[in-house]
N, C-alpha and C positions, 0 to 999 in steps of 0.2 A: 504495498499500501504507500502510495507516494501523498503526503497529507502542500496542497499549495494555500499561498495568500492570495486571495481575488482580491482586483483589483474592486470594490463596489461606487455604486453613486453614496452622494452623503446620504450617508442616515442621521438622522436625530437619538434614535435610542433601540439600535439592533436586539433583538431576542428569540428565544425559539425556531433555531433553525430545526429543518424536518427534513429528510431523503426521502422524494419520492419514489422509490424501485423499479416501479410500473413504468411512469412518464420519464427516469431514467435525470430529473432536476433536482436541485437542492433550492427551499424558500427558507427564508427568514422574515420576519417581521421587525417594519421600523414604526414601531406604537406612540411614536409622538410625532411622526410626518406621516403617521395613516395609513401606510401602503404595505403590498407584501413585496418581496421580490423574487424570481427565481429567476436561478444559474445554471446551465450548462454543464457536463462533468468537464467538457477543454477550460470550462471558467466564463466562458460568453455569459451575458448577461440575457435570459431569453424575454420574460417579460418585467413590468411591474405592473400591479394590480392599486389603484386607491381604493382606498376602505370606505362604507358611507360612516364606521364607528367612529366614538372620538380617540379608543383605546384597543387596536385589537391585540389581540395578545397570544393567539395561539393560531395555527392552522391543522386543520383536519380533511382528511378527505370521506367522498362516500359513496358508492354507485348506488344502484337502482333500490338498494335493498341494504343503502348504510353499512354495508359490508367492505 
């Protein structure tokens, strides 16, 4: 296993990293900035999702049956 530091966009309060094995992406919360960022295994920023909540605190995944 090789661990590298990612060059991420400015984050006001990053926490709760979550690895999506199926989607092959690392998600983390910018709770003060109200955003969720997703990175690919090669370190590329895949997307940033703005959240409607004031202080997002975690990411969870759910399928049609929430499994």
